[in-house]
Backbone as CSV, one residue per row, in Angstrom:
resi,resn,N_x,N_y,N_z,CA_x,CA_y,CA_z,C_x,C_y,C_z
1,MET,103.986,-27.755,22.428,103.632,-26.394,22.088,102.708,-26.392,20.876
2,ALA,101.669,-25.572,20.934,100.690,-25.495,19.852,101.294,-24.793,18.638
3,ASP,100.752,-25.136,17.463,101.178,-24.446,16.249,100.574,-23.048,16.250
4,ILE,101.437,-22.075,16.215,100.992,-20.685,16.213,101.478,-20.050,14.927
5,SER,100.534,-19.526,14.159,100.888,-18.952,12.868,101.040,-17.435,12.976
6,ILE,101.773,-16.903,12.058,101.944,-15.455,11.983,100.608,-14.784,11.683
7,ASP,99.724,-15.495,10.958,98.399,-14.946,10.650,97.564,-14.773,11.920
8,GLN,97.664,-15.726,12.851,96.956,-15.596,14.122,97.466,-14.378,14.891
9,ILE,98.777,-14.242,14.941,99.379,-13.114,15.659,98.966,-11.801,15.007
10,LYS,99.032,-11.733,13.685,98.665,-10.508,12.970,97.204,-10.162,13.194
11,SER,96.345,-11.157,13.129,94.908,-10.928,13.330,94.631,-10.368,14.721
12,LEU,95.235,-10.978,15.744,95.040,-10.504,17.114,95.685,-9.137,17.329
13,ARG,96.797,-8.888,16.673,97.443,-7.567,16.767,96.539,-6.492,16.185
14,ASP,95.949,-6.779,15.008,95.030,-5.826,14.385,93.803,-5.587,15.262
15,GLU,93.339,-6.628,15.911,92.149,-6.556,16.755,92.403,-5.810,18.063
16,THR,93.551,-6.061,18.694,93.794,-5.528,20.035,94.758,-4.354,20.083
17,GLY,95.677,-4.290,19.131,96.692,-3.252,19.150,97.823,-3.531,20.127
18,LEU,97.806,-4.685,20.767,98.843,-5.039,21.731,100.103,-5.510,21.010
19,SER,101.187,-5.636,21.752,102.466,-5.995,21.137,102.470,-7.441,20.652
20,VAL,103.295,-7.687,19.656,103.444,-9.035,19.100,103.926,-9.995,20.180
21,ALA,104.860,-9.547,21.019,105.387,-10.403,22.087,104.286,-10.803,23.073
22,ASP,103.447,-9.848,23.477,102.347,-10.153,24.399,101.363,-11.135,23.776
23,ILE,101.060,-10.928,22.501,100.110,-11.801,21.807,100.680,-13.206,21.658
24,LYS,101.924,-13.297,21.273,102.559,-14.617,21.106,102.601,-15.362,22.442
25,LYS,102.961,-14.662,23.507,103.005,-15.277,24.835,101.623,-15.785,25.250
26,ALA,100.587,-14.985,25.006,99.220,-15.390,25.353,98.758,-16.565,24.497
27,LEU,99.097,-16.567,23.221,98.737,-17.687,22.342,99.386,-18.985,22.812
28,ILE,100.647,-18.919,23.191,101.349,-20.113,23.690,100.687,-20.598,24.977
29,GLU,100.406,-19.648,25.875,99.780,-19.988,27.152,98.396,-20.608,26.950
30,ALA,97.671,-20.153,25.919,96.322,-20.660,25.650,96.336,-21.879,24.736
31,GLY,97.504,-22.366,24.392,97.597,-23.547,23.537,97.088,-23.315,22.128
32,GLY,97.156,-22.064,21.668,96.720,-21.740,20.308,95.242,-21.439,20.182
33,ASP,94.481,-21.568,21.266,93.039,-21.296,21.248,92.820,-19.778,21.207
34,ILE,92.206,-19.293,20.147,92.023,-17.861,19.938,91.117,-17.248,21.008
35,ASP,90.021,-17.912,21.352,89.098,-17.365,22.356,89.766,-17.244,23.721
36,LYS,90.519,-18.274,24.122,91.239,-18.210,25.394,92.307,-17.118,25.355
37,THR,92.930,-16.951,24.199,93.946,-15.917,24.048,93.324,-14.535,24.229
38,ARG,92.152,-14.323,23.631,91.462,-13.036,23.804,91.167,-12.766,25.278
39,GLU,90.727,-13.796,25.993,90.428,-13.648,27.425,91.697,-13.287,28.203
40,LEU,92.793,-13.972,27.904,94.056,-13.671,28.576,94.511,-12.244,28.301
41,LEU,94.415,-11.835,27.043,94.835,-10.487,26.684,93.957,-9.435,27.356
42,ALA,92.661,-9.710,27.458,91.752,-8.765,28.117,92.087,-8.637,29.600
43,SER,92.370,-9.756,30.254,92.697,-9.696,31.683,94.037,-8.986,31.899
44,ARG,94.972,-9.178,30.994,96.259,-8.491,31.107,96.095,-6.999,30.882
45,GLY,95.121,-6.620,30.036,94.840,-5.203,29.826,94.419,-4.545,31.125
46,GLY,93.610,-5.243,31.923,93.205,-4.731,33.228,94.382,-4.592,34.169
47,ASP,95.308,-5.546,34.118,96.510,-5.468,34.951,97.372,-4.269,34.554
48,ILE,97.495,-4.048,33.261,98.272,-2.914,32.765,97.631,-1.610,33.216
49,ALA,96.308,-1.525,33.095,95.587,-0.312,33.496,95.767,-0.042,34.987
50,ALA,95.725,-1.085,35.805,95.889,-0.913,37.253,97.277,-0.366,37.583
51,LYS,98.305,-0.829,36.880,99.671,-0.355,37.112,99.836,1.113,36.725
52,LYS,99.089,1.558,35.721,99.249,2.910,35.207,98.295,3.907,35.866
53,ALA,97.399,3.436,36.711,96.357,4.286,37.288,96.894,5.457,38.087
54,GLY,98.044,5.326,38.710,98.583,6.388,39.530,99.397,7.427,38.773
55,ARG,99.615,7.207,37.505,100.445,8.120,36.723,99.742,9.464,36.508
56,GLU,100.548,10.508,36.459,100.024,11.867,36.282,99.578,12.092,34.838
57,LEU,98.424,12.731,34.694,97.850,13.019,33.386,98.171,14.469,33.020
58,LYS,99.162,14.655,32.152,99.647,15.988,31.811,99.150,16.468,30.453
59,ALA,98.492,15.625,29.699,98.059,15.985,28.346,96.635,15.483,28.128
60,GLY,96.151,15.689,26.935,94.805,15.242,26.600,94.228,16.108,25.502
61,LEU,92.906,16.040,25.392,92.241,16.851,24.393,90.790,17.058,24.771
62,VAL,90.196,18.052,24.112,88.767,18.305,24.243,88.164,17.956,22.899
63,ASP,87.118,17.151,22.917,86.438,16.759,21.687,84.968,17.111,21.821
64,ALA,84.339,17.372,20.703,82.914,17.684,20.698,82.208,16.842,19.641
65,TYR,80.986,16.499,19.934,80.149,15.786,18.969,78.794,16.477,18.962
66,ILE,78.308,16.823,17.792,77.008,17.454,17.640,76.153,16.518,16.797
67,HIS,74.994,16.133,17.324,74.101,15.209,16.620,73.123,15.991,15.751
68,ASN,73.008,15.635,14.504,72.101,16.269,13.539,72.298,17.771,13.438
69,ASN,73.506,18.228,13.657,73.896,19.626,13.512,73.150,20.613,14.401
70,LYS,72.264,20.140,15.290,71.574,21.128,16.114,70.864,20.596,17.344
71,LEU,70.456,19.340,17.380,69.576,18.869,18.447,70.263,18.628,19.779
72,SER,71.389,17.985,19.768,72.101,17.709,21.017,73.578,17.497,20.719
73,GLY,74.381,17.610,21.768,75.807,17.438,21.587,76.512,17.270,22.916
74,CYS,77.816,17.106,22.838,78.627,16.869,24.028,80.008,17.453,23.815
75,MET,80.554,17.998,24.892,81.965,18.357,24.940,82.595,17.481,26.006
76,LEU,83.749,16.927,25.685,84.410,15.947,26.537,85.877,16.321,26.711
77,GLU,86.372,16.216,27.940,87.800,16.362,28.205,88.341,14.981,28.545
78,LEU,89.230,14.481,27.695,89.841,13.169,27.880,91.326,13.386,28.121
79,ARG,91.851,12.843,29.222,93.233,13.093,29.629,94.102,11.857,29.411
80,CYS,95.379,12.113,29.129,96.397,11.067,29.009,97.707,11.641,29.539
81,GLU,98.778,10.891,29.419,100.049,11.298,30.014,100.901,12.201,29.120
82,THR,100.857,11.990,27.809,101.773,12.719,26.923,101.061,13.301,25.710
83,ASP,101.660,14.354,25.160,101.163,14.942,23.918,101.243,13.948,22.765
84,PHE,102.276,13.115,22.795,102.462,12.132,21.732,101.205,11.265,21.571
85,VAL,100.672,10.774,22.679,99.469,9.940,22.627,98.252,10.782,22.278
86,SER,98.137,11.973,22.860,96.951,12.795,22.625,96.813,13.222,21.168
87,ARG,97.918,13.286,20.437,97.875,13.665,19.025,97.657,12.469,18.097
88,GLY,97.652,11.265,18.646,97.517,10.065,17.828,96.081,9.776,17.420
89,GLU,95.946,9.105,16.292,94.622,8.761,15.752,93.802,7.899,16.705
90,VAL,94.445,6.948,17.368,93.713,6.025,18.241,93.086,6.773,19.413
91,PHE,93.840,7.661,20.041,93.341,8.433,21.175,92.241,9.394,20.720
92,GLN,92.445,10.052,19.596,91.450,10.985,19.083,90.160,10.267,18.698
93,ALA,90.273,9.077,18.125,89.082,8.301,17.781,88.340,7.868,19.050
94,LEU,89.095,7.498,20.089,88.481,7.144,21.368,87.695,8.327,21.917
95,ALA,88.293,9.517,21.913,87.608,10.707,22.418,86.327,10.973,21.644
96,HIS,86.389,10.850,20.335,85.202,11.110,19.520,84.117,10.059,19.763
97,ASP,84.511,8.797,19.870,83.537,7.739,20.170,82.881,7.963,21.530
98,LEU,83.663,8.400,22.510,83.104,8.685,23.832,82.133,9.860,23.778
99,ALA,82.484,10.912,23.038,81.585,12.065,22.906,80.283,11.651,22.219
100,LEU,80.369,10.823,21.194,79.175,10.302,20.513,78.326,9.507,21.491
101,HIS,78.954,8.620,22.249,78.243,7.791,23.225,77.543,8.665,24.268
102,ILE,78.253,9.644,24.795,77.688,10.517,25.824,76.491,11.288,25.267
103,THR,76.592,11.770,24.035,75.479,12.491,23.408,74.251,11.594,23.301
104,ALA,74.459,10.343,22.946,73.341,9.416,22.762,72.749,8.927,24.085
105,MET,73.604,8.628,25.050,73.145,7.980,26.288,72.935,8.948,27.457
106,LYS,73.474,10.132,27.375,73.301,11.197,28.363,73.500,10.773,29.820
107,PRO,74.660,10.219,30.148,74.926,9.882,31.554,75.007,11.163,32.387
108,GLN,74.725,11.045,33.669,74.728,12.213,34.558,76.123,12.582,35.048
109,ASN,77.026,11.591,35.107,78.371,11.837,35.617,79.328,10.773,35.090
110,VAL,80.604,10.933,35.391,81.623,10.011,34.882,81.404,8.598,35.426
111,GLU,81.035,8.476,36.689,80.818,7.148,37.291,79.707,6.388,36.570
112,GLU,78.613,7.080,36.283,77.510,6.440,35.551,77.953,6.065,34.142
113,LEU,78.685,6.943,33.501,79.199,6.683,32.157,80.046,5.421,32.130
114,MET,80.947,5.275,33.093,81.871,4.139,33.106,81.149,2.795,33.188
115,GLU,79.957,2.768,33.749,79.193,1.528,33.892,78.335,1.213,32.671
116,GLN,78.123,2.189,31.795,77.255,1.988,30.639,77.901,1.060,29.610
117,MET,77.045,0.360,28.882,77.509,-0.474,27.784,77.792,0.445,26.591
118,PHE,78.928,0.242,25.946,79.355,1.090,24.843,78.383,0.952,23.680
119,ILE,77.911,2.071,23.179,76.881,2.082,22.141,77.332,1.388,20.847
120,LYS,78.615,1.433,20.540,79.128,0.784,19.323,79.441,-0.696,19.528
121,ASN,79.529,-1.130,20.776,79.797,-2.532,21.091,79.120,-2.866,22.422
122,PRO,77.855,-3.274,22.387,77.098,-3.516,23.618,77.641,-4.638,24.511
123,GLU,78.663,-5.333,24.068,79.274,-6.368,24.899,80.391,-5.801,25.769
124,GLN,80.648,-4.493,25.658,81.774,-3.870,26.338,81.298,-2.612,27.072
125,THR,81.710,-2.475,28.333,81.386,-1.251,29.064,82.367,-0.149,28.666
126,ILE,82.029,1.075,29.006,82.940,2.190,28.755,84.235,1.986,29.552
127,HIS,84.109,1.479,30.767,85.299,1.170,31.572,86.210,0.197,30.833
128,ASP,85.634,-0.866,30.279,86.423,-1.854,29.529,87.045,-1.240,28.274
129,LEU,86.306,-0.362,27.608,86.820,0.316,26.417,88.057,1.138,26.766
130,ILE,87.980,1.899,27.836,89.113,2.719,28.243,90.278,1.846,28.703
131,THR,89.981,0.784,29.441,91.028,-0.144,29.883,91.769,-0.746,28.688
132,SER,91.035,-1.124,27.654,91.686,-1.706,26.470,92.575,-0.676,25.776
133,HIS,92.170,0.593,25.798,93.001,1.632,25.195,94.232,1.941,26.051
134,ILE,94.110,1.815,27.358,95.277,1.979,28.230,96.317,0.909,27.896
135,ALA,95.845,-0.329,27.727,96.760,-1.420,27.374,97.357,-1.202,25.986
136,LYS,96.550,-0.740,25.061,97.000,-0.545,23.684,98.008,0.604,23.576
137,LEU,97.732,1.714,24.262,98.566,2.907,24.127,99.681,2.995,25.165
138,GLY,99.557,2.212,26.243,100.595,2.197,27.265,100.620,3.414,28.165
139,GLU,99.509,4.120,28.248,99.413,5.296,29.109,98.105,5.278,29.885
140,ASN,98.119,5.950,31.029,96.901,6.146,31.795,95.973,7.068,31.006
141,ILE,94.698,6.746,30.975,93.685,7.542,30.274,92.506,7.697,31.217
142,GLN,92.001,8.910,31.332,90.832,9.156,32.172,89.933,10.208,31.548
143,ILE,88.639,10.045,31.772,87.676,11.066,31.392,87.637,12.063,32.544
144,SER,88.047,13.307,32.280,88.055,14.324,33.324,86.665,14.876,33.569
145,ARG,85.999,15.248,32.469,84.664,15.820,32.593,84.003,15.859,31.229
146,PHE,82.699,16.059,31.258,81.944,16.228,30.029,80.695,17.040,30.332
147,GLU,80.150,17.590,29.295,78.899,18.348,29.398,78.028,17.991,28.201
148,VAL,76.760,17.696,28.464,75.805,17.387,27.401,74.947,18.627,27.179
149,PHE,74.754,18.962,25.925,73.908,20.097,25.534,72.765,19.583,24.683
150,GLN,71.566,20.073,24.923,70.439,19.674,24.072,69.385,20.762,24.036
151,ILE,68.676,20.782,22.950,67.603,21.771,22.775,66.323,21.179,23.307
């Protein structure tokens, strides 16, 4: 068994938001290799998202982003399963980041949006961003709709 330090677990926990048990299990499976552990955790995030995809979305929020106070903006409806998650900082930050992205990239629909590379991290698609938040928060998350406004 590889030497796994609490610092490695803490670092990956801060980075991914996943549980300590999941991170420790992935680190052991990857033989302590951090890059392999990240890959394992990312693939497990997709598995978690697939399991939660059928769950009913009873809560959520509407977020808005206005660029330069007048030129363009977006209103976004982001759905989740519970009020508890919708009131949390992580979910609210996700909604705001998505509204910012939509304002900048102006996708025509949700399907096009999901394929776009995230403006804050060009190595990650919007689909991957949402999948990672599903794994982190433990709830199904979906973009219901959005509208872009511009002068």
